[in-house]
C-alpha positions as CSV (number, residue, x, y, z in Angstrom):
1,X,-14.1,4.5,3.8
2,X,-10.8,2.2,3.4
3,X,-8.0,3.4,2.1
4,X,-7.5,3.3,-1.5
5,X,-4.7,1.2,-2.9
6,X,-3.3,1.1,-6.8
7,X,-5.5,-2.2,-6.8
8,X,-8.3,0.1,-6.3
9,X,-7.7,2.7,-8.8
10,X,-7.1,-0.1,-11.6
11,X,-10.4,-1.7,-10.8
12,X,-11.9,1.8,-10.8
13,X,-10.4,1.8,-14.4
14,X,-12.0,-1.1,-15.2
15,X,-15.6,-1.0,-14.0
16,X,-15.6,3.1,-15.6
17,X,-14.8,1.5,-19.4
18,X,-17.4,-1.0,-18.7
19,X,-20.3,1.2,-18.0
20,X,-18.9,3.5,-20.7
21,X,-19.2,1.0,-22.9
22,X,-22.7,0.1,-21.5
23,X,-24.1,3.7,-21.7
24,X,-27.5,4.3,-23.2
25,X,-27.3,5.5,-27.2
26,X,-27.0,9.3,-27.5
27,X,-30.1,11.1,-28.3
28,X,-29.5,11.7,-31.5
29,X,-29.8,8.2,-32.3
30,X,-33.5,8.1,-31.2
31,X,-36.6,10.2,-32.0
32,X,-36.8,13.5,-29.8
33,X,-40.0,14.8,-28.4
34,X,-40.7,17.0,-31.4
35,X,-40.6,14.2,-33.8
36,X,-44.0,14.1,-35.2
37,X,-44.8,10.6,-33.2
38,X,-43.4,12.0,-30.0
39,X,-40.5,9.8,-29.8
40,X,-43.0,6.7,-29.2
41,X,-41.8,3.7,-30.7
42,X,-44.6,2.1,-30.9
43,X,-46.6,4.6,-32.5
44,X,-43.8,4.1,-35.2
45,X,-44.5,0.4,-35.5
46,X,-48.6,0.6,-35.4
47,X,-48.0,3.5,-38.5
48,X,-46.0,1.1,-40.3
49,X,-48.1,-1.5,-40.2
50,X,-50.6,0.2,-41.3
51,X,-48.7,1.0,-44.7
52,X,-49.8,4.9,-43.6
53,X,-46.3,6.0,-43.2
54,X,-43.8,4.3,-45.3
55,X,-43.0,0.8,-45.8
56,X,-44.1,-2.0,-43.2
57,X,-42.3,-4.2,-41.0
58,X,-40.5,-6.2,-43.3
59,X,-38.5,-3.0,-45.0
60,X,-34.6,-2.1,-44.6
61,X,-35.8,0.0,-41.6
62,X,-36.9,-2.7,-39.3
63,X,-33.7,-1.9,-37.2
64,X,-35.3,0.7,-35.6
65,X,-37.9,-1.2,-34.3
66,X,-34.6,-3.1,-32.0
67,X,-34.2,0.2,-29.9
68,X,-36.0,-0.5,-27.4
69,X,-34.5,-3.5,-26.3
70,X,-31.2,-1.7,-26.7
71,X,-32.2,0.9,-24.1
72,X,-33.7,-1.9,-21.5
73,X,-30.3,-3.7,-22.2
74,X,-28.3,-0.4,-21.6
75,X,-30.1,0.5,-18.3
76,X,-29.5,-3.3,-17.4
77,X,-25.7,-3.0,-17.5
78,X,-25.7,0.6,-15.7
79,X,-27.6,-1.2,-12.6
80,X,-25.2,-3.9,-12.9
81,X,-22.1,-1.4,-12.8
82,X,-23.6,0.3,-9.7
83,X,-24.3,-2.6,-8.0
84,X,-20.9,-4.0,-8.6
85,X,-18.8,-0.7,-8.1
86,X,-21.0,0.0,-4.7
87,X,-20.2,-3.4,-3.6
88,X,-16.5,-3.2,-4.1
89,X,-16.4,0.1,-2.0
90,X,-17.7,-1.7,0.8
91,X,-21.1,-0.1,1.1
92,X,-24.2,-1.7,3.1
93,X,-26.7,-3.8,1.7
94,X,-29.5,-0.6,2.4
95,X,-26.4,1.9,0.8
96,X,-26.0,-0.5,-2.4
97,X,-30.0,-0.5,-3.0
98,X,-29.7,3.4,-3.0
99,X,-27.1,3.7,-5.3
100,X,-28.6,1.8,-7.7
101,X,-32.2,3.7,-7.3
102,X,-29.7,6.8,-7.9
103,X,-28.0,5.0,-11.0
104,X,-31.8,5.1,-13.0
105,X,-33.2,8.7,-11.1
106,X,-34.0,11.5,-13.8
107,X,-31.2,14.1,-13.3
108,X,-32.8,16.7,-11.6
109,X,-33.6,13.6,-9.0
110,X,-29.7,12.9,-8.7
111,X,-29.3,16.5,-8.0
112,X,-31.8,16.9,-5.0
113,X,-30.5,13.9,-3.8
114,X,-26.6,15.4,-3.8
115,X,-27.5,18.5,-2.6
116,X,-29.4,16.9,0.8
117,X,-26.6,14.8,1.2
118,X,-24.1,17.4,1.3
119,X,-26.1,19.6,3.5
120,X,-26.5,16.5,5.8
121,X,-22.5,15.6,5.9
122,X,-22.3,19.7,6.4
123,X,-24.8,19.1,10.0
124,X,-22.3,16.1,11.0
125,X,-19.4,18.3,11.0
126,X,-20.9,21.0,12.7
127,X,-21.7,18.3,15.1
128,X,-18.5,17.0,15.3
129,X,-17.2,20.5,16.2
130,X,-19.6,21.2,18.6
131,X,-18.8,17.8,20.4
132,X,-14.9,18.4,20.6
133,X,-13.3,19.0,23.9
134,X,-11.8,22.2,24.4
135,X,-7.9,22.8,23.9
136,X,-5.5,22.4,27.0
137,X,-2.3,23.3,26.9
138,X,-0.1,20.1,27.6
139,X,2.6,20.1,30.5
140,X,5.6,20.0,28.6
141,X,4.6,22.9,26.3
142,X,3.4,24.8,29.2
143,X,7.2,24.4,30.4
144,X,9.0,25.2,27.2
145,X,6.7,28.6,27.5
146,X,8.4,29.2,30.9
147,X,11.6,28.3,29.8
148,X,11.1,30.7,27.0
149,X,9.9,33.7,29.1
150,X,12.5,33.9,31.5
151,X,15.4,33.6,28.1
152,X,13.6,36.8,26.4
153,X,13.3,38.2,30.1
154,X,16.9,37.9,30.4
155,X,18.2,38.8,26.9
156,X,19.9,42.0,26.6
157,X,18.2,42.7,22.9
158,X,15.1,43.0,24.6
159,X,13.7,46.6,24.1
160,X,10.8,46.7,26.6
161,X,9.7,44.6,29.4
162,X,5.9,45.4,29.0
163,X,3.5,45.7,26.6
164,X,2.6,43.5,23.9
165,X,6.6,43.1,22.4
166,X,7.8,40.6,24.7
167,X,4.4,38.3,24.2
168,X,5.0,38.8,20.5
169,X,8.4,37.4,20.7
170,X,7.3,34.4,22.8
171,X,4.8,33.5,20.5
172,X,7.0,34.0,17.3
173,X,9.3,31.5,19.0
174,X,6.4,28.6,19.3
175,X,5.2,29.1,15.7
176,X,8.7,28.1,14.8
177,X,9.4,25.5,17.2
178,X,5.9,24.1,17.3
179,X,6.6,21.8,20.5
180,X,3.7,19.2,20.5
181,X,0.6,21.6,19.5
182,X,-1.4,21.0,16.8
183,X,-1.1,21.8,13.2
184,X,-2.7,25.1,12.2
185,X,-3.4,26.0,16.0
186,X,-2.8,29.7,15.4
187,X,-5.5,30.1,12.9
188,X,-8.1,28.5,15.5
189,X,-8.4,31.8,17.3
190,X,-10.1,30.2,20.8
191,X,-7.1,27.6,20.7
192,X,-4.5,30.2,20.1
193,X,-5.9,32.0,22.8
194,X,-5.2,29.5,25.2
195,X,-1.7,29.5,24.2
196,X,-1.1,33.6,24.1
197,X,-2.8,33.6,27.7
198,X,-0.2,30.9,28.8
199,X,2.8,33.2,27.4
200,X,1.4,36.2,28.6
201,X,1.2,34.4,32.1
202,X,4.6,33.4,32.2
203,X,6.2,36.4,31.0
204,X,4.1,38.2,34.2
205,X,5.4,35.8,36.6
206,X,8.8,36.0,35.6
207,X,8.7,40.0,36.0
208,X,7.5,39.5,39.5
209,X,10.2,37.0,40.1
210,X,13.4,40.0,39.2
211,X,11.5,42.4,41.0
212,X,11.5,40.5,44.0
213,X,15.1,39.6,43.1
214,X,15.7,43.8,43.1
215,X,14.1,44.0,46.1
216,X,16.1,41.7,48.3
217,X,19.3,43.1,46.7
218,X,18.6,46.3,47.9
219,X,16.9,45.2,51.7
220,X,20.2,45.1,53.6
221,X,22.8,47.7,54.2
222,X,24.4,48.6,51.0
223,X,27.8,47.1,51.8
224,X,26.4,43.8,52.2
225,X,24.2,44.2,48.9
226,X,25.1,41.3,46.3
227,X,27.3,42.6,43.3
228,X,25.9,42.9,39.9
229,X,27.6,39.2,38.9
230,X,26.1,37.7,42.3
231,X,22.9,39.4,41.5
232,X,22.9,38.1,37.8
233,X,23.4,34.8,38.8
234,X,20.4,34.7,40.6
235,X,18.5,35.8,37.6
236,X,19.7,32.9,35.2
237,X,19.1,30.5,38.2
238,X,17.5,27.2,37.0
239,X,17.2,28.5,33.3
240,X,18.9,27.7,30.1
241,X,19.9,31.2,29.9
242,X,23.5,32.1,30.2
243,X,25.1,35.1,32.4
244,X,26.8,37.6,29.9
245,X,28.4,41.3,30.7
246,X,25.6,43.0,28.8
247,X,23.0,40.9,30.7
248,X,25.0,42.2,34.2
249,X,24.8,45.9,32.5
250,X,21.1,45.6,31.7
251,X,20.3,43.8,35.6
252,X,22.1,47.2,37.1
253,X,19.8,49.4,35.2
254,X,16.7,47.4,36.5
255,X,18.4,47.9,40.5
256,X,19.2,51.4,39.4
257,X,15.6,52.2,38.3
258,X,14.0,49.7,41.4
259,X,15.8,52.2,43.6
260,X,13.7,55.1,41.9
261,X,10.5,53.7,41.4
262,X,9.9,50.6,43.4
263,X,6.2,50.8,43.0
264,X,4.1,49.5,40.3
265,X,5.4,52.1,37.9
266,X,9.0,50.1,37.9
267,X,8.7,48.3,34.3
268,X,7.2,51.4,33.0
269,X,10.1,53.7,33.9
270,X,12.7,51.3,32.8
271,X,11.1,50.7,29.3
272,X,11.0,54.5,29.2
273,X,15.1,54.7,29.9
274,X,15.7,52.1,27.7
275,X,13.9,54.3,24.6
276,X,15.8,57.4,25.9
277,X,18.8,55.3,25.7
278,X,18.2,54.0,22.3
279,X,17.2,57.4,21.0
280,X,19.8,59.1,22.4
281,X,22.3,56.9,21.1
282,X,21.1,57.5,17.7
283,X,21.1,53.5,17.3
284,X,24.6,53.7,17.7
285,X,26.1,50.2,19.6
286,X,29.2,51.8,21.0
287,X,27.4,54.9,22.5
288,X,25.0,52.2,24.4
289,X,27.8,50.3,25.2
290,X,29.3,53.7,27.1
291,X,26.1,54.4,28.6
292,X,26.1,50.7,30.6
293,X,29.5,51.1,31.5
294,X,28.2,54.3,33.4
295,X,25.7,52.2,35.0
296,X,27.6,49.2,35.8
297,X,30.6,51.7,37.5
298,X,27.2,53.5,39.4
299,X,26.4,50.2,40.8
300,X,29.9,48.9,41.7
301,X,30.4,52.3,44.0
302,X,26.7,51.9,45.4
303,X,26.5,48.0,46.1
304,X,28.8,45.8,47.7
305,X,32.2,45.6,49.1
306,X,34.0,47.4,46.0
307,X,37.2,45.6,46.6
308,X,35.4,42.2,46.4
309,X,33.8,43.5,43.4
310,X,34.9,41.1,40.3
311,X,33.0,41.1,36.6
312,X,33.0,38.2,34.5
313,X,34.8,37.5,31.7
314,X,32.9,37.8,28.2
315,X,31.1,34.3,28.6
316,X,30.1,32.5,25.4
317,X,26.2,32.4,25.2
318,X,25.0,28.8,24.5
319,X,22.7,27.9,21.6
320,X,19.8,27.9,23.0
321,X,19.7,31.5,24.6
322,X,21.6,32.7,21.1
323,X,18.4,31.4,19.3
324,X,16.0,33.5,22.0
325,X,18.1,36.5,21.3
326,X,18.0,36.3,17.6
327,X,14.3,36.2,17.6
328,X,14.4,39.3,20.5
329,X,16.7,41.0,17.8
330,X,14.6,41.1,15.1
331,X,11.7,43.6,14.9
332,X,8.8,42.5,16.1
């Protein structure tokens, strides 16, 4: 159907007014089915001609004899309006004929036709939905998911590396940024599952990359190990993230627990230790900082040349990572 315009609205109003003026007389102006003659105009005319029921055709009531021509004129006007309006809406000739027939149908017939048409429209909608192709994530959005997954994993505010928490953080950012995702996609379970699956995939891949970096960082003689600053640079390489002292402290804890639990339980044990530190610090940031300082000092004594060791000054987190940290720092 063509888009509506102000001219359409004005024309609709004009035609509707014409139709109202052409409407048949209200039922009260004509005899009902319970009247003595059953509402039959010809019957009343015969009675008057026979003189059995009041004045004849020359009386003052002869205007009742004009009711039939008035109703015929009204029906003609309604048909004319129906045809004119249907044509204005650019309907096909066969559809115009259907509108004309609908205009003179009894009310029950109209209701049946309307209900049947609604069912047909519903069938068409179902067909369209069935024929729609499966949703696919664009390459640009998939790349954004990868970057965000790394940004979440290197956030010093992350409370757990495994489980549903990192995924929740990532999907919350997606809902806010949208990228090129269709509006309301999170309300379509099958399509949103595609986004969620890719988010989980990139988080899993990110953890795998970090674990390889940790393994490589302890593979040689301890004196040849990269210090935590050099190792941290490898973590944020090719990302939009910033290496900061809190992140270095987090990575030292990773290296410590990789040495203790290098197998499949590594991330679970690390998450347990993070939870223990939060619990024993009572949520006090200063106490947690002191705990991480102990871990940093231990890492400095065990990895790399201690004399060569240098720690970065507090770096300014860029806007991108700051937005990620804000989401990560919010309770999920």
